[in-house]
Backbone as a ProteinNet text record, in pm:
[ID]
protein_1_A
[PRIMARY]
MAFPYKKVLIIGATSGIGEALASRIVQNGGSVIVTGRRKERLVEFVHKHGKDKATAVPFDITEVDNIPNFAANVTQTHPDLDCVIVNSGIQRGWQWTKPESIDMDVIQQEFTTNYLSGVALTKAFLPFLQVFRHLALRIGEHKWLLCVQPMQTEPACRWD
[TERTIARY]
-5914.9	-5829.9	-5759.8	-5632.4	-5553.2	-5583.6	-5572	-5590.7	-5476.2	-5505.4	-5399.5	-5322.4	-5358.9	-5298.9	-5188.9	-5084.5	-4965.8	-4956.5	-5005.1	-5001.7	-5139.8	-5203.2	-5343.3	-5359.5	-5430	-5471.2	-5607.9	-5618.1	-5746	-5789.8	-5896.4	-5951.4	-6060.9	-6045.2	-6136.1	-6077.8	-5949.2	-5877.3	-5846.3	-5915.4	-5882.4	-5955	-6056.8	-6128.8	-6213.6	-6273	-6371.3	-6321.2	-6404.2	-6375.3	-6249.1	-6231.6	-6113.6	-5984.2	-5980.7	-5861.3	-5836.7	-5942.9	-5928.9	-5881.1	-5933.9	-5892.4	-5745.7	-5705.6	-5564.7	-5473.6	-5511.8	-5432.1	-5422	-5531.2	-5531.5	-5442.1	-5446.4	-5361.1	-5214.4	-5178.4	-5040.2	-5003.9	-5092.5	-5066.6	-5045.4	-5109.8	-5096.9	-4983.8	-4897.7	-4778.9	-4786.1	-4899.6	-4912.3	-4868.6	-4870.9	-4844.5	-4963.3	-4982.8	-5100.1	-5063.2	-5144.3	-5142.3	-5275.1	-5268.9	-5391.9	-5426.1	-5553.2	-5599.9	-5724.8	-5734.6	-5852.2	-5831.6	-5931.6	-5924.4	-5843.4	-5843.9	-5782.9	-5636.5	-5549.9	-5407	-5346.7	-5386.6	-5328.8	-5355.4	-5469.6	-5499	-5417	-5394	-5309.8	-5167	-5116.1	-4980.9	-4970	-5071.6	-5072.6	-5067.7	-5141.7	-5143.5	-5004.5	-4939.7	-4804.9	-4707.1	-4717.6	-4630.4	-4650.4	-4774.7	-4806.9	-4756.5	-4768.3	-4737	-4600.5	-4539	-4406.9	-4411.1	-4311.8	-4304.9	-4276.9	-4225.1	-4201	-4329.8	-4436	-4562.6	-4678.3	-4660.3	-4772.4	-4723.1	-4800.1	-4776.3	-4906.2	-4897	-5015.9	-5024.2	-5142.2	-5169.1	-5300.9	-5295.3	-5419.1	-5491.7	-5622.5	-5702.1	-5849.5	-5922.6	-6066	-6135.7	-6203.1	-6264	-6382.3	-6430.1	-6538.2	-6486.6	-6354.6	-6293.5	-6278.9	-6392.7	-6400.7	-6310.9	-6298.8	-6215.2	-6067.1	-6026	-5885.4	-5855.5	-5957.2	-5937.5	-5842.6	-5850.9	-5755.2	-5609	-5579.7	-5442.4	-5402.7	-5494.6	-5469.1	-5432.9	-5512.6	-5487.9	-5354.4	-5325.6	-5198.4	-5080.2	-5089.1	-4979.6	-4960.3	-5069	-5059.5	-4999.3	-5046.8	-4997.4	-4854.1	-4813.6	-4674.1	-4581	-4625.8	-4543.8	-4541.6	-4648.7	-4662.5	-4700.1	-4607.1	-4640.9	-4672.7	-4641.4	-4671.6	-4807.8	-4886.2	-5020.7	-5102.1	-5166.9	-5246.1	-5390.1	-5431.7	-5570.7	-5607.1	-5726.4	-5779.3	-5912.8	-5925	-6050.8	-6104	-6221.4	-6285.6	-6385.5	-6342.6	-6420.5	-6491.2	-6456.5	-6514.7	-6664.1	-6734.6	-6878.1	-6938.1	-7050.1	-7123.2	-7270.8	-7339.1	-7482.4	-7546.7	-7639.6	-7709.8	-7858.7	-7919.3	-8064	-8133.2	-8248.9	-8323.5	-8466.5	-8522.4	-8662	-8745.9	-8786.9	-8859.6	-8997.9	-9042.7	-9169.7	-9152.7	-9026	-8995.3	-8908.5	-8968.7	-8892.5	-8798.8	-8832.3	-8745.6	-8612.3	-8604.6	-8479.7	-8384.8	-8430.9	-8350.1	-8254.9	-8127.1	-8023.2	-7970.7	-8007.4	-7968.8	-7818.3	-7746.3	-7600.2	-7538.9	-7594.2	-7543.8	-7579.1	-7697.6	-7736.7	-7646	-7615.8	-7525.4	-7387.4	-7336.8	-7206.8	-7209.9	-7318.3	-7332.1	-7334.8	-7411	-7419.4	-7283.1	-7211.5	-7077.9	-6982.9	-6984.6	-6895.9	-6925.6	-7052.2	-7090	-7100.1	-7125.9	-7151.9	-7061.4	-7069.6	-6994.5	-6844.3	-6792.4	-6648.5	-6608.3	-6692	-6661.4	-6652.7	-6744.3	-6741.5	-6615.8	-6587.7	-6470.1	-6340.5	-6332.5	-6212.6	-6196.2	-6305.4	-6299.1	-6248.8	-6305	-6262.4	-6115	-6070.5	-5932.1	-5831.9	-5867.6	-5773.4	-5780.8	-5887.7	-5901.2	-5788.7	-5741.7	-5631.5	-5508.5	-5476.3	-5364.3	-5394.2	-5514.1	-5549.5	-5563.7	-5612.6	-5633.8	-5504.7	-5397.3	-5268.5	-5237.1	-5277.7	-5250.3	-5374.3	-5477.8	-5604.7	-5659.4	-5657.3	-5707.8	-5860.1	-5914.8	-6058.8	-6105.7	-6213.3	-6271.4	-6409.8	-6435.9	-6563.9	-6621.5	-6750.3	-6816.4	-6877.2	-6850	-6904.8	-6986.7	-7101.4	-7181.3	-7249	-7318.9	-7395.3	-7306	-7201.5	-7115.6	-6969.6	-6935.6	-6795.9	-6756.3	-6632.1	-6581.5	-6449.5	-6421.2	-6297.4	-6243.1	-6118.8	-6052.1	-5925	-5911.3	-5797.7	-5728.4	-5603.4	-5527.5	-5571.9	-5625	-5662.7	-5650	-5542.2	-5527.3	-5648.9	-5698.9	-5816.4	-5775.4	-5841.1	-5811.7	-5897.6	-6015.3	-6106.3	-6148.1	-6229.3	-6280.2	-6361.2	-6327.6	-6400.1	-6542.3	-6629.9	-6768.8	-6776.5	-6684.8	-6678.5	-6535	-6517.5	-6382.7	-6331.4	-6199.6	-6137.1	-6097	-6083.7	-6036.1	-6145.7
-1060.1	-1164	-1111.1	-1132.3	-1087.3	-1173.5	-1112	-1185.2	-1285.3	-1414.1	-1515.7	-1544.2	-1483.1	-1518.5	-1420.8	-1471.6	-1390.4	-1346.6	-1428.9	-1392.7	-1418.4	-1310	-1314.8	-1268.7	-1347.8	-1308.4	-1244	-1117.1	-1047.8	-1018.4	-1084.1	-1066.8	-960.8	-854.4	-741.1	-636.7	-607.5	-517.1	-381.7	-344.6	-217.4	-97.8	-122.8	-12.4	-67	23.4	-12.1	-103.9	-199.4	-290.6	-371.7	-421.6	-502.5	-425.5	-302.7	-220.1	-186.4	-151.9	-119.9	-241.5	-357.8	-480.4	-511	-497.5	-521.2	-424.6	-297.9	-199.4	-235.2	-279.2	-314.6	-435.7	-533	-651.2	-610.2	-523.3	-474.9	-397.2	-309.3	-230.3	-319.5	-434.9	-528.1	-628.7	-606.4	-688.3	-801.9	-818.9	-924.6	-875.1	-965.3	-926.5	-970.4	-899.2	-924.5	-938.3	-1014.9	-1022.6	-959.7	-842.9	-772.7	-804.3	-830.8	-870.6	-793.5	-762.9	-694.7	-666.1	-604.6	-573.7	-447.9	-352.8	-221.9	-220.6	-252.3	-266.6	-141.2	-23.2	100.8	116.5	73	80.6	-20.6	-136.7	-236.1	-185.4	-125.5	-69.4	40.9	126.6	231.9	172.2	64.1	-0.8	-51.6	-118.7	-171.7	-56.5	48.4	165	225.7	234.5	292.9	207.6	75.9	-13.1	-81.2	-79.2	-138.2	-280	-311.1	-443.4	-555.2	-521	-624.1	-667.1	-586.7	-617.9	-642.2	-602.1	-613.5	-654	-740.7	-784.6	-766.5	-720.2	-701.4	-809	-866.3	-964.3	-925.9	-853.7	-817.4	-942.9	-945	-1058.1	-1020	-1063	-1040.7	-1173.2	-1181.9	-1308.9	-1349.5	-1258.9	-1300.6	-1389	-1398	-1490.1	-1626.3	-1686.7	-1809.2	-1919.9	-1932.2	-2037.2	-2018.6	-1898	-1871.1	-1885.3	-1909.2	-1918.1	-2031.7	-2151.6	-2255.7	-2215.4	-2151.6	-2105.9	-1995.1	-1904.4	-1797.3	-1856.9	-1951.2	-2013.6	-2087.7	-2160.3	-2233.3	-2137	-2028.4	-1931.1	-1866.1	-1829.9	-1765.7	-1861.4	-1985.8	-2078.8	-2123.9	-2128.7	-2161.6	-2047.2	-1924.7	-1806.9	-1775.7	-1809.9	-1778	-1903.9	-1996.4	-2120.9	-2099.7	-1980.3	-1949.2	-1882.2	-1876.4	-1820.8	-1897.7	-1825.8	-1897	-1846.9	-1758.5	-1713.5	-1651.7	-1682.7	-1623.6	-1559.9	-1431.7	-1361.4	-1315.6	-1365.2	-1324.3	-1214.7	-1092.2	-976.8	-909.1	-944.2	-875.8	-903.3	-804.2	-819.2	-692.9	-709.3	-594.7	-612.5	-501.4	-504.9	-387.6	-416.4	-312.9	-317.4	-202.9	-196.1	-209.2	-269.1	-288.8	-240.1	-185.9	-144.1	-254.8	-348.5	-464.3	-427	-305.7	-260.6	-215.1	-207.6	-171.2	-281.4	-391.9	-505.7	-471.8	-373.7	-336.7	-278.4	-236.8	-180.1	-287.9	-411	-519.4	-572	-566.4	-612.6	-747.2	-853.4	-987.6	-1010	-945.1	-957.7	-900.3	-790	-727.3	-813.7	-871	-960.9	-1084.1	-1136.4	-1251.8	-1216.5	-1096.8	-1053.8	-1044.7	-990.9	-981.2	-1120.3	-1210.5	-1347.1	-1416	-1398.1	-1457.2	-1398.9	-1267.5	-1201.6	-1245.3	-1244.9	-1266.4	-1413	-1501.9	-1640.9	-1741.8	-1746.8	-1848.6	-1837.2	-1714.7	-1699.3	-1746.3	-1722.9	-1770.3	-1921.2	-1988.1	-2134.8	-2181.7	-2118.5	-2157.2	-2130.7	-2018.2	-1987.5	-2087.1	-2121.7	-2220.7	-2354.1	-2398.6	-2524.9	-2519.4	-2406.7	-2394.9	-2390.7	-2327.7	-2316.2	-2434	-2511.2	-2622.1	-2724.8	-2766.8	-2864.1	-2812.1	-2685.9	-2625.8	-2625.7	-2588	-2579.8	-2717.2	-2814.2	-2946.7	-3017.5	-2985.8	-3048	-3029.9	-2916.6	-2885.7	-2900.7	-2963.6	-2983.1	-2849.7	-2752.6	-2620.3	-2620.5	-2520	-2504.1	-2406.3	-2437.7	-2345.9	-2303.7	-2175.7	-2122.1	-2027	-2021.4	-1918	-1822.3	-1692.5	-1594.6	-1491.3	-1458.9	-1352.3	-1387.7	-1289.5	-1305.7	-1328.5	-1246.4	-1253.7	-1272.7	-1286.6	-1289.9	-1432.9	-1464.5	-1598.6	-1588	-1680.9	-1682.7	-1824.7	-1840.4	-1969.9	-1951.3	-2023.4	-1997.7	-2124.9	-2106.4	-2210	-2209.3	-2318.1	-2328.7	-2474.8	-2508.9	-2648.5	-2693.3	-2810.2	-2862.6	-2913.7	-2862.1	-2902	-3021.3	-3033.7	-3142	-3211.8	-3310	-3382.1	-3286.4	-3272.6	-3178.8	-3226.1	-3130.7	-3162.9	-3239.8	-3209.2	-3286.6	-3329.2	-3439	-3493.3	-3463.4	-3438.9	-3411.6	-3540.4	-3647.5	-3772	-3872.9
-6762.5	-6815.6	-6940.9	-6950.4	-7064.7	-7187.5	-7302.7	-7427.9	-7440.2	-7450.1	-7440.9	-7569.6	-7681.4	-7809	-7847	-7906.8	-7936	-8081.7	-8173.6	-8315.7	-8375.3	-8416.8	-8455.5	-8600.3	-8678.3	-8812.4	-8799.3	-8842.6	-8837.3	-8980.4	-9020.1	-9153.3	-9142.9	-9220	-9209.4	-9116.4	-9133.6	-9042.6	-9104.4	-9211	-9276.6	-9214.9	-9132.2	-9068.8	-8954.5	-8881.1	-8780	-8670.8	-8633.7	-8523.5	-8549.6	-8671.7	-8703.1	-8685.6	-8735.2	-8720.7	-8573.6	-8500.6	-8358.2	-8278.5	-8310.3	-8242.3	-8270.8	-8396.8	-8431.7	-8357.1	-8350.1	-8276.7	-8128.9	-8069.8	-7927.5	-7900.7	-7989.7	-7972	-7976.1	-8069.5	-8078	-7951.8	-7906	-7785.3	-7663.8	-7663	-7550.7	-7568.3	-7667.8	-7682.2	-7781.8	-7847.2	-7947	-8084	-8180	-8318.4	-8402.7	-8514	-8596.6	-8743.5	-8811.7	-8956.9	-8997.2	-9057.2	-9094.8	-9239.8	-9261.4	-9393.5	-9430.1	-9557.9	-9610.2	-9757.6	-9818.5	-9960.9	-9989.7	-9896.7	-9922.5	-9879.2	-9975.4	-9950.4	-9888	-9934.8	-9882.6	-9733.7	-9685.5	-9541.4	-9462.2	-9521	-9455	-9443.1	-9549.4	-9549	-9443.8	-9432.7	-9330.8	-9190.4	-9169.7	-9038.5	-9001.7	-9095.3	-9069.5	-9043.9	-9121.4	-9103.3	-8963.5	-8920	-8789.4	-8673.5	-8685.6	-8573.5	-8583.7	-8700.5	-8717.3	-8771	-8853.7	-8917.2	-8817.4	-8701.4	-8599.9	-8530.2	-8540.9	-8474.7	-8571.4	-8697.3	-8792.4	-8930.2	-8992.7	-9129.9	-9206.3	-9329.8	-9412.7	-9519.9	-9534.7	-9640.1	-9706	-9818.2	-9886.7	-9938	-9916.9	-9964.9	-9962.3	-10061.6	-10070.2	-10041.8	-9927.9	-9887.9	-9974	-10059.5	-10149.2	-10261.4	-10275.1	-10370.8	-10302.5	-10276.5	-10196.1	-10250.1	-10380.7	-10439.2	-10406.5	-10371.2	-10337.4	-10189.1	-10107.9	-9962.6	-9923.1	-9980.5	-9940.2	-9961.9	-10074.8	-10099.1	-10003.2	-9975.4	-9878.5	-9742.7	-9695	-9564.2	-9563.8	-9670.3	-9678.6	-9675.6	-9749.6	-9751.1	-9614.7	-9549.1	-9417.3	-9315.5	-9312.5	-9210.9	-9238.3	-9364.9	-9395.2	-9360.4	-9386.3	-9357	-9208.1	-9137.7	-8995.3	-8916.4	-8900.2	-8829.3	-8681.2	-8628.7	-8489.7	-8473.2	-8578.8	-8573.5	-8470.8	-8378.6	-8279.1	-8265.9	-8356.7	-8353.7	-8488.4	-8534.9	-8657.4	-8621.8	-8651.5	-8628.5	-8764	-8799.4	-8923.4	-8885.5	-8906.1	-8864.9	-8981.6	-9101.6	-9217.1	-9225.7	-9271.6	-9288.4	-9345.2	-9411.4	-9464.2	-9432.2	-9418.7	-9390.9	-9464	-9547.9	-9622.7	-9588.7	-9594.7	-9576.6	-9711.3	-9710	-9834.3	-9815.8	-9920.2	-9918.7	-9981.7	-9899.8	-9950.5	-10003.6	-9972.8	-10030.1	-10174.4	-10218.5	-10357.2	-10417	-10457	-10507.6	-10621.7	-10702.6	-10814	-10766.3	-10639.7	-10587.1	-10533.5	-10525.6	-10469.4	-10576.5	-10546.4	-10638.8	-10588.5	-10652.5	-10608	-10612.7	-10702.9	-10705.6	-10578.5	-10531.3	-10409	-10287.8	-10287.6	-10178.6	-10178.3	-10295	-10301.8	-10249.5	-10281.3	-10229.7	-10076.6	-10022.5	-9876.5	-9812.8	-9873.6	-9821.5	-9827.1	-9936.6	-9950	-9846.6	-9830.6	-9734.6	-9592.2	-9554.4	-9415.1	-9373.1	-9466.3	-9428.3	-9500	-9631.7	-9704.8	-9682.6	-9681	-9660.2	-9521	-9421.7	-9286	-9278.7	-9346.6	-9352.1	-9425.8	-9540.4	-9619.4	-9542.9	-9472.3	-9393.5	-9279.3	-9212.8	-9105	-9159.2	-9269.7	-9331.3	-9369.9	-9422.6	-9468.5	-9353.1	-9243.1	-9130.8	-9033.5	-9035.1	-8939.7	-8945.7	-9063.2	-9061.5	-8985.4	-9001.4	-8928.5	-8778.9	-8740.7	-8599.4	-8535.1	-8610.1	-8554.3	-8517.8	-8585	-8552.4	-8404.9	-8350.8	-8210.4	-8123.9	-8181.5	-8111.4	-8061.4	-8149.6	-8117.3	-8119.5	-8061.3	-8054.6	-8161.2	-8227.2	-8326.6	-8278.2	-8283.1	-8239.1	-8343	-8352.5	-8431.6	-8331.2	-8348.8	-8255.9	-8332.6	-8280.1	-8337	-8468	-8518.3	-8641.2	-8762	-8777.5	-8895.3	-8859.5	-8734.4	-8692.1	-8657.1	-8685.6	-8661.2	-8587.6	-8499.5	-8422.9	-8423	-8465.1	-8463	-8382	-8273.3	-8184.5	-8139.3	-8101.7	-8035.7	-7891.5	-7847.2	-7707.2	-7667.4	-7598.3	-7557.8	-7477.7	-7510.4	-7442.2	-7304.3	-7201.3	-7064.2	-7021.1	-7081.7	-7047.9	-7175.4	-7160.7	-7277.4	-7364.2	-7492.4	-7577.8	-7606.2	-7634.4	-7667.6	-7799.8	-7891.8	-8015.3	-8035.2	-8099.2	-8116.3	-8255.1	-8265.3	-8394.2	-8463.6	-8388.9	-8450.5	-8471.4
[MASK]
++++++++++++++++++++++++++++++++++++++++++++++++++++++++++++++++++++++++++++++++++++++++++++++++++++++++++++++++++++++++++++++++++++++++++++++++++++++++++++++++

């Protein structure tokens, strides 16, 4: 089955799975808005794929208080946005047998990146998606997907 979305916001697109996914969407004829903290990598992505297929929007999702403005700016600039993929995430190993090595600030950053930002991004993009009765899904441990998907049957939960 072909990927049904035409304009996708990929948060966490500066490397790894997010960058590969953004490249694949472009290769399959879609356009992407790539987002991440590392502006130089976003600029490289746009240069590689072309401004007609890719737009870069630098943003650090750990700045949770700025997420509503980020979402408003993206949806106003790209009213044809039909999918949001929150791919950013970090995972660190800890030596719990050495409590003195545990850095709570780093754990808080990981928790904010992997969980709180996903909730905040979902909350921020839902008003835009609900206008069209889009479907919102959480996928995986740290990954989130918000997409335009017209409801064909009675939804499991109601927006109104």
